[in-house]
N, CA, C and O atoms as a GROMACS GRO file, in nm:
protein
  376
    1MET      N    1 -13.378  -7.218  -7.130
    1MET     CA    2 -13.351  -7.074  -7.178
    1MET      C    3 -13.435  -6.980  -7.105
    1MET      O    4 -13.557  -6.995  -7.108
    2ILE      N    5 -13.383  -6.885  -7.040
    2ILE     CA    6 -13.468  -6.780  -6.961
    2ILE      C    7 -13.450  -6.648  -7.024
    2ILE      O    8 -13.342  -6.595  -7.046
    3ILE      N    9 -13.576  -6.596  -7.052
    3ILE     CA   10 -13.577  -6.450  -7.118
    3ILE      C   11 -13.536  -6.350  -6.996
    3ILE      O   12 -13.588  -6.362  -6.885
    4ASP      N   13 -13.444  -6.256  -7.025
    4ASP     CA   14 -13.425  -6.147  -6.916
    4ASP      C   15 -13.435  -6.030  -7.000
    4ASP      O   16 -13.472  -6.044  -7.116
    5GLU      N   17 -13.405  -5.908  -6.949
    5GLU     CA   18 -13.414  -5.767  -6.984
    5GLU      C   19 -13.288  -5.760  -7.114
    5GLU      O   20 -13.312  -5.698  -7.218
    6GLN      N   21 -13.179  -5.817  -7.097
    6GLN     CA   22 -13.089  -5.806  -7.187
    6GLN      C   23 -13.140  -5.858  -7.320
    6GLN      O   24 -13.123  -5.798  -7.426
    7THR      N   25 -13.210  -5.986  -7.307
    7THR     CA   26 -13.245  -6.056  -7.419
    7THR      C   27 -13.358  -5.958  -7.510
    7THR      O   28 -13.350  -5.938  -7.632
    8ILE      N   29 -13.448  -5.910  -7.431
    8ILE     CA   30 -13.550  -5.820  -7.483
    8ILE      C   31 -13.477  -5.700  -7.544
    8ILE      O   32 -13.505  -5.668  -7.660
    9GLU      N   33 -13.398  -5.639  -7.484
    9GLU     CA   34 -13.306  -5.523  -7.541
    9GLU      C   35 -13.253  -5.574  -7.683
    9GLU      O   36 -13.267  -5.510  -7.788
   10HIS      N   37 -13.190  -5.696  -7.672
   10HIS     CA   38 -13.118  -5.743  -7.802
   10HIS      C   39 -13.252  -5.756  -7.908
   10HIS      O   40 -13.242  -5.699  -8.017
   11LEU      N   41 -13.361  -5.823  -7.880
   11LEU     CA   42 -13.453  -5.853  -7.982
   11LEU      C   43 -13.522  -5.709  -8.019
   11LEU      O   44 -13.556  -5.702  -8.137
   12SER      N   45 -13.547  -5.602  -7.945
   12SER     CA   46 -13.610  -5.495  -7.976
   12SER      C   47 -13.508  -5.407  -8.067
   12SER      O   48 -13.558  -5.334  -8.153
   13ASN      N   49 -13.369  -5.412  -8.053
   13ASN     CA   50 -13.284  -5.367  -8.148
   13ASN      C   51 -13.282  -5.431  -8.278
   13ASN      O   52 -13.261  -5.368  -8.381
   14LEU      N   53 -13.307  -5.572  -8.274
   14LEU     CA   54 -13.326  -5.642  -8.402
   14LEU      C   55 -13.453  -5.591  -8.489
   14LEU      O   56 -13.453  -5.566  -8.609
   15CYS      N   57 -13.559  -5.583  -8.400
   15CYS     CA   58 -13.694  -5.556  -8.474
   15CYS      C   59 -13.722  -5.401  -8.472
   15CYS      O   60 -13.830  -5.350  -8.500
   16LYS      N   61 -13.613  -5.338  -8.438
   16LYS     CA   62 -13.629  -5.184  -8.435
   16LYS      C   63 -13.763  -5.121  -8.371
   16LYS      O   64 -13.834  -5.032  -8.417
   17LEU      N   65 -13.778  -5.197  -8.243
   17LEU     CA   66 -13.899  -5.162  -8.168
   17LEU      C   67 -13.857  -5.101  -8.041
   17LEU      O   68 -13.748  -5.137  -7.996
   18GLU      N   69 -13.935  -5.003  -7.968
   18GLU     CA   70 -13.904  -4.970  -7.847
   18GLU      C   71 -14.003  -4.984  -7.760
   18GLU      O   72 -14.119  -4.956  -7.793
   19PHE      N   73 -13.971  -5.031  -7.631
   19PHE     CA   74 -14.075  -5.076  -7.531
   19PHE      C   75 -14.042  -4.998  -7.394
   19PHE      O   76 -13.930  -4.963  -7.356
   20SER      N   77 -14.166  -4.980  -7.330
   20SER     CA   78 -14.146  -4.905  -7.217
   20SER      C   79 -14.092  -4.998  -7.090
   20SER      O   80 -14.082  -5.119  -7.113
   21ASP      N   81 -14.062  -4.959  -6.980
   21ASP     CA   82 -14.006  -5.053  -6.864
   21ASP      C   83 -14.151  -5.158  -6.848
   21ASP      O   84 -14.141  -5.279  -6.862
   22ASN      N   85 -14.255  -5.104  -6.823
   22ASN     CA   86 -14.380  -5.186  -6.812
   22ASN      C   87 -14.399  -5.280  -6.909
   22ASN      O   88 -14.429  -5.395  -6.878
   23GLU      N   89 -14.379  -5.236  -7.053
   23GLU     CA   90 -14.399  -5.337  -7.155
   23GLU      C   91 -14.287  -5.445  -7.155
   23GLU      O   92 -14.310  -5.563  -7.183
   24LYS      N   93 -14.157  -5.393  -7.121
   24LYS     CA   94 -14.054  -5.511  -7.132
   24LYS      C   95 -14.089  -5.602  -7.025
   24LYS      O   96 -14.071  -5.722  -7.047
   25THR      N   97 -14.137  -5.565  -6.907
   25THR     CA   98 -14.185  -5.669  -6.805
   25THR      C   99 -14.283  -5.763  -6.843
   25THR      O  100 -14.277  -5.881  -6.810
   26GLN      N  101 -14.373  -5.715  -6.911
   26GLN     CA  102 -14.485  -5.800  -6.958
   26GLN      C  103 -14.433  -5.903  -7.063
   26GLN      O  104 -14.459  -6.024  -7.056
   27ILE      N  105 -14.352  -5.843  -7.168
   27ILE     CA  106 -14.291  -5.924  -7.242
   27ILE      C  107 -14.220  -6.032  -7.208
   27ILE      O  108 -14.231  -6.141  -7.263
   28ILE      N  109 -14.134  -6.004  -7.104
   28ILE     CA  110 -14.066  -6.108  -7.038
   28ILE      C  111 -14.137  -6.202  -6.972
   28ILE      O  112 -14.105  -6.320  -6.986
   29ASP      N  113 -14.243  -6.164  -6.891
   29ASP     CA  114 -14.319  -6.273  -6.845
   29ASP      C  115 -14.396  -6.366  -6.942
   29ASP      O  116 -14.420  -6.485  -6.921
   30ASP      N  117 -14.432  -6.294  -7.048
   30ASP     CA  118 -14.515  -6.373  -7.164
   30ASP      C  119 -14.424  -6.481  -7.234
   30ASP      O  120 -14.460  -6.596  -7.259
   31LEU      N  121 -14.301  -6.425  -7.263
   31LEU     CA  122 -14.205  -6.499  -7.329
   31LEU      C  123 -14.154  -6.628  -7.237
   31LEU      O  124 -14.133  -6.736  -7.290
   32ASN      N  125 -14.138  -6.609  -7.108
   32ASN     CA  126 -14.102  -6.702  -7.014
   32ASN      C  127 -14.211  -6.797  -6.989
   32ASN      O  128 -14.185  -6.913  -6.958
   33ASN      N  129 -14.343  -6.752  -7.001
   33ASN     CA  130 -14.456  -6.863  -6.999
   33ASN      C  131 -14.456  -6.947  -7.118
   33ASN      O  132 -14.472  -7.069  -7.114
   34ILE      N  133 -14.440  -6.885  -7.215
   34ILE     CA  134 -14.440  -6.963  -7.347
   34ILE      C  135 -14.338  -7.077  -7.354
   34ILE      O  136 -14.361  -7.188  -7.401
   35LEU      N  137 -14.205  -7.027  -7.292
   35LEU     CA  138 -14.099  -7.121  -7.297
   35LEU      C  139 -14.130  -7.239  -7.190
   35LEU      O  140 -14.093  -7.354  -7.217
   36CYS      N  141 -14.196  -7.210  -7.073
   36CYS     CA  142 -14.232  -7.314  -6.991
   36CYS      C  143 -14.332  -7.396  -7.052
   36CYS      O  144 -14.334  -7.517  -7.031
   37PHE      N  145 -14.416  -7.337  -7.129
   37PHE     CA  146 -14.528  -7.445  -7.186
   37PHE      C  147 -14.453  -7.528  -7.293
   37PHE      O  148 -14.490  -7.644  -7.310
   38VAL      N  149 -14.360  -7.483  -7.359
   38VAL     CA  150 -14.279  -7.561  -7.469
   38VAL      C  151 -14.202  -7.668  -7.403
   38VAL      O  152 -14.190  -7.777  -7.459
   39ASP      N  153 -14.139  -7.642  -7.270
   39ASP     CA  154 -14.057  -7.729  -7.206
   39ASP      C  155 -14.170  -7.838  -7.140
   39ASP      O  156 -14.126  -7.950  -7.111
   40LYS      N  157 -14.283  -7.815  -7.120
   40LYS     CA  158 -14.398  -7.916  -7.085
   40LYS      C  159 -14.422  -8.015  -7.194
   40LYS      O  160 -14.458  -8.131  -7.169
   41ILE      N  161 -14.404  -7.970  -7.309
   41ILE     CA  162 -14.431  -8.079  -7.428
   41ILE      C  163 -14.314  -8.162  -7.426
   41ILE      O  164 -14.327  -8.277  -7.466
   42LYS      N  165 -14.217  -8.126  -7.391
   42LYS     CA  166 -14.078  -8.222  -7.410
   42LYS      C  167 -14.135  -8.350  -7.312
   42LYS      O  168 -14.105  -8.462  -7.352
   43ASP      N  169 -14.206  -8.341  -7.198
   43ASP     CA  170 -14.223  -8.446  -7.107
   43ASP      C  171 -14.320  -8.544  -7.167
   43ASP      O  172 -14.331  -8.654  -7.112
   44VAL      N  173 -14.389  -8.518  -7.271
   44VAL     CA  174 -14.483  -8.590  -7.327
   44VAL      C  175 -14.417  -8.705  -7.420
   44VAL      O  176 -14.331  -8.680  -7.504
   45ASP      N  177 -14.471  -8.842  -7.394
   45ASP     CA  178 -14.414  -8.967  -7.463
   45ASP      C  179 -14.468  -8.959  -7.599
   45ASP      O  180 -14.588  -8.978  -7.616
   46THR      N  181 -14.388  -8.932  -7.703
   46THR     CA  182 -14.439  -8.948  -7.829
   46THR      C  183 -14.356  -9.041  -7.915
   46THR      O  184 -14.330  -9.017  -8.033
   47SER      N  185 -14.316  -9.143  -7.851
   47SER     CA  186 -14.248  -9.247  -7.908
   47SER      C  187 -14.330  -9.329  -8.007
   47SER      O  188 -14.282  -9.385  -8.105
   48SER      N  189 -14.465  -9.330  -7.969
   48SER     CA  190 -14.555  -9.435  -8.054
   48SER      C  191 -14.635  -9.338  -8.145
   48SER      O  192 -14.729  -9.386  -8.208
   49VAL      N  193 -14.610  -9.227  -8.157
   49VAL     CA  194 -14.682  -9.142  -8.262
   49VAL      C  195 -14.596  -9.126  -8.383
   49VAL      O  196 -14.475  -9.103  -8.378
   50LYS      N  197 -14.662  -9.141  -8.488
   50LYS     CA  198 -14.600  -9.156  -8.624
   50LYS      C  199 -14.586  -8.999  -8.658
   50LYS      O  200 -14.665  -8.919  -8.608
   51PRO      N  201 -14.499  -8.963  -8.733
   51PRO     CA  202 -14.476  -8.837  -8.778
   51PRO      C  203 -14.603  -8.799  -8.884
   51PRO      O  204 -14.646  -8.874  -8.972
   52LEU      N  205 -14.645  -8.679  -8.858
   52LEU     CA  206 -14.737  -8.636  -8.943
   52LEU      C  207 -14.702  -8.545  -9.066
   52LEU      O  208 -14.675  -8.425  -9.061
   53ILE      N  209 -14.707  -8.625  -9.176
   53ILE     CA  210 -14.673  -8.564  -9.318
   53ILE      C  211 -14.771  -8.501  -9.381
   53ILE      O  212 -14.752  -8.390  -9.432
   54TYR      N  213 -14.888  -8.561  -9.386
   54TYR     CA  214 -15.007  -8.521  -9.474
   54TYR      C  215 -15.105  -8.518  -9.358
   54TYR      O  216 -15.086  -8.582  -9.255
   55LEU      N  217 -15.215  -8.438  -9.381
   55LEU     CA  218 -15.330  -8.419  -9.292
   55LEU      C  219 -15.438  -8.515  -9.311
   55LEU      O  220 -15.524  -8.535  -9.224
   56SER      N  221 -15.434  -8.577  -9.425
   56SER     CA  222 -15.536  -8.662  -9.446
   56SER      C  223 -15.462  -8.784  -9.530
   56SER      O  224 -15.349  -8.770  -9.578
   57ASP      N  225 -15.541  -8.908  -9.540
   57ASP     CA  226 -15.488  -9.032  -9.580
   57ASP      C  227 -15.518  -9.022  -9.750
   57ASP      O  228 -15.465  -9.100  -9.828
   58ARG      N  229 -15.605  -8.918  -9.791
   58ARG     CA  230 -15.642  -8.920  -9.922
   58ARG      C  231 -15.539  -8.903 -10.028
   58ARG      O  232 -15.451  -8.820 -10.006
   59ASN      N  233 -15.539  -8.963 -10.128
   59ASN     CA  234 -15.432  -8.952 -10.264
   59ASN      C  235 -15.495  -8.827 -10.340
   59ASN      O  236 -15.601  -8.772 -10.313
   60ASN      N  237 -15.430  -8.803 -10.414
   60ASN     CA  238 -15.474  -8.710 -10.534
   60ASN      C  239 -15.575  -8.775 -10.609
   60ASN      O  240 -15.552  -8.889 -10.649
   61VAL      N  241 -15.695  -8.716 -10.638
   61VAL     CA  242 -15.793  -8.781 -10.720
   61VAL      C  243 -15.782  -8.699 -10.864
   61VAL      O  244 -15.810  -8.579 -10.873
   62LEU      N  245 -15.742  -8.773 -10.966
   62LEU     CA  246 -15.715  -8.721 -11.084
   62LEU      C  247 -15.826  -8.754 -11.182
   62LEU      O  248 -15.878  -8.864 -11.164
   63ARG      N  249 -15.873  -8.678 -11.286
   63ARG     CA  250 -15.953  -8.714 -11.376
   63ARG      C  251 -15.880  -8.744 -11.506
   63ARG      O  252 -15.777  -8.688 -11.542
   64ASN      N  253 -15.945  -8.838 -11.571
   64ASN     CA  254 -15.896  -8.862 -11.716
   64ASN      C  255 -15.892  -8.750 -11.806
   64ASN      O  256 -15.983  -8.667 -11.803
   65ASP      N  257 -15.797  -8.740 -11.887
   65ASP     CA  258 -15.816  -8.627 -11.993
   65ASP      C  259 -15.901  -8.685 -12.109
   65ASP      O  260 -15.871  -8.790 -12.166
   66SER      N  261 -15.994  -8.617 -12.135
   66SER     CA  262 -16.077  -8.641 -12.245
   66SER      C  263 -16.112  -8.545 -12.341
   66SER      O  264 -16.137  -8.432 -12.300
   67ILE      N  265 -16.121  -8.572 -12.480
   67ILE     CA  266 -16.142  -8.466 -12.573
   67ILE      C  267 -16.290  -8.443 -12.548
   67ILE      O  268 -16.369  -8.534 -12.521
   68ALA      N  269 -16.324  -8.301 -12.559
   68ALA     CA  270 -16.459  -8.258 -12.546
   68ALA      C  271 -16.480  -8.168 -12.678
   68ALA      O  272 -16.393  -8.136 -12.760
   69LYS      N  273 -16.623  -8.136 -12.680
   69LYS     CA  274 -16.665  -8.053 -12.782
   69LYS      C  275 -16.589  -7.922 -12.793
   69LYS      O  276 -16.561  -7.854 -12.693
   70ILE      N  277 -16.559  -7.892 -12.906
   70ILE     CA  278 -16.469  -7.770 -12.918
   70ILE      C  279 -16.546  -7.644 -12.976
   70ILE      O  280 -16.604  -7.652 -13.084
   71THR      N  281 -16.543  -7.533 -12.905
   71THR     CA  282 -16.634  -7.412 -12.947
   71THR      C  283 -16.555  -7.365 -13.058
   71THR      O  284 -16.432  -7.371 -13.044
   72LEU      N  285 -16.599  -7.322 -13.160
   72LEU     CA  286 -16.536  -7.243 -13.266
   72LEU      C  287 -16.544  -7.100 -13.234
   72LEU      O  288 -16.630  -7.056 -13.157
   73LYS      N  289 -16.458  -7.028 -13.288
   73LYS     CA  290 -16.422  -6.881 -13.257
   73LYS      C  291 -16.560  -6.797 -13.307
   73LYS      O  292 -16.606  -6.698 -13.250
   74LYS      N  293 -16.606  -6.853 -13.415
   74LYS     CA  294 -16.733  -6.786 -13.485
   74LYS      C  295 -16.855  -6.816 -13.399
   74LYS      O  296 -16.943  -6.731 -13.388
   75ASP      N  297 -16.865  -6.938 -13.335
   75ASP     CA  298 -16.979  -6.964 -13.236
   75ASP      C  299 -16.963  -6.860 -13.116
   75ASP      O  300 -17.052  -6.782 -13.081
   76ALA      N  301 -16.850  -6.868 -13.066
   76ALA     CA  302 -16.833  -6.789 -12.937
   76ALA      C  303 -16.863  -6.635 -12.965
   76ALA      O  304 -16.919  -6.563 -12.882
   77LEU      N  305 -16.823  -6.595 -13.080
   77LEU     CA  306 -16.840  -6.440 -13.105
   77LEU      C  307 -16.975  -6.432 -13.122
   77LEU      O  308 -17.026  -6.333 -13.070
   78ASN      N  309 -17.053  -6.511 -13.184
   78ASN     CA  310 -17.219  -6.488 -13.196
   78ASN      C  311 -17.282  -6.476 -13.047
   78ASN      O  312 -17.391  -6.421 -13.028
   79ASN      N  313 -17.218  -6.523 -12.963
   79ASN     CA  314 -17.294  -6.504 -12.811
   79ASN      C  315 -17.242  -6.357 -12.754
   79ASN      O  316 -17.286  -6.308 -12.651
   80SER      N  317 -17.151  -6.302 -12.827
   80SER     CA  318 -17.112  -6.166 -12.762
   80SER      C  319 -17.194  -6.062 -12.817
   80SER      O  320 -17.233  -6.061 -12.934
   81PRO      N  321 -17.222  -5.963 -12.716
   81PRO     CA  322 -17.301  -5.853 -12.762
   81PRO      C  323 -17.236  -5.754 -12.871
   81PRO      O  324 -17.298  -5.692 -12.957
   82SER      N  325 -17.114  -5.754 -12.851
   82SER     CA  326 -17.027  -5.677 -12.952
   82SER      C  327 -16.887  -5.741 -12.984
   82SER      O  328 -16.816  -5.791 -12.897
   83ASP      N  329 -16.855  -5.735 -13.111
   83ASP     CA  330 -16.748  -5.822 -13.145
   83ASP      C  331 -16.671  -5.742 -13.261
   83ASP      O  332 -16.727  -5.650 -13.321
   84ASP      N  333 -16.544  -5.780 -13.288
   84ASP     CA  334 -16.464  -5.699 -13.404
   84ASP      C  335 -16.412  -5.813 -13.473
   84ASP      O  336 -16.299  -5.847 -13.439
   85SER      N  337 -16.462  -5.873 -13.552
   85SER     CA  338 -16.444  -5.998 -13.639
   85SER      C  339 -16.364  -6.107 -13.574
   85SER      O  340 -16.406  -6.220 -13.597
   86ASP      N  341 -16.237  -6.095 -13.482
   86ASP     CA  342 -16.182  -6.193 -13.433
   86ASP      C  343 -16.177  -6.163 -13.273
   86ASP      O  344 -16.120  -6.246 -13.202
   87PHE      N  345 -16.225  -6.066 -13.223
   87PHE     CA  346 -16.221  -6.042 -13.082
   87PHE      C  347 -16.354  -5.996 -13.013
   87PHE      O  348 -16.441  -5.940 -13.078
   88PHE      N  349 -16.366  -6.020 -12.890
   88PHE     CA  350 -16.473  -5.948 -12.794
   88PHE      C  351 -16.435  -5.814 -12.793
   88PHE      O  352 -16.319  -5.775 -12.788
   89VAL      N  353 -16.563  -5.726 -12.798
   89VAL     CA  354 -16.523  -5.581 -12.778
   89VAL      C  355 -16.586  -5.558 -12.634
   89VAL      O  356 -16.700  -5.593 -12.605
   90VAL      N  357 -16.502  -5.498 -12.551
   90VAL     CA  358 -16.565  -5.457 -12.417
   90VAL      C  359 -16.544  -5.322 -12.383
   90VAL      O  360 -16.466  -5.260 -12.456
   91PRO      N  361 -16.593  -5.265 -12.292
   91PRO     CA  362 -16.601  -5.120 -12.272
   91PRO      C  363 -16.448  -5.091 -12.213
   91PRO      O  364 -16.386  -5.176 -12.149
   92LYS      N  365 -16.399  -4.972 -12.241
   92LYS     CA  366 -16.258  -4.920 -12.192
   92LYS      C  367 -16.264  -4.900 -12.036
   92LYS      O  368 -16.352  -4.828 -11.989
   93ILE      N  369 -16.169  -4.964 -11.951
   93ILE     CA  370 -16.194  -4.937 -11.812
   93ILE      C  371 -16.050  -4.898 -11.778
   93ILE      O  372 -15.950  -4.960 -11.812
   94LEU      N  373 -16.056  -4.769 -11.693
   94LEU     CA  374 -15.939  -4.713 -11.660
   94LEU      C  375 -15.942  -4.688 -11.507
   94LEU      O  376 -15.845  -4.637 -11.451
   0.00000   0.00000   0.00000
C-alpha cells in the first residue's frame, strides 16, 4: 500500500483536520516510511517463535483466606477524634 495525496485527503476528512500542502507532503513521507518498516518485518522468519500471550511465566499468587481479628465498632470509634454514636464525624468539605 502506498500513501498518496488522495489518501491523506480522505484521512483528513475523516479526522476533521486540515493540513497545508507542506504538512501533507511530510505526512505522506512519514506514513510511507512507516509502511516500508512494517513490510521489512514481514521478511523476518518467525516460524520458531512461540506466540506471546503473557509477559511473564508467573502464575497468579493467591493468599489463603483466613479469619483475622475483628475490630468492633466501639473500639474503632474510640480512636476517632470525634464521633456521633455510630459514625465518624469529619469536617464538611465543599
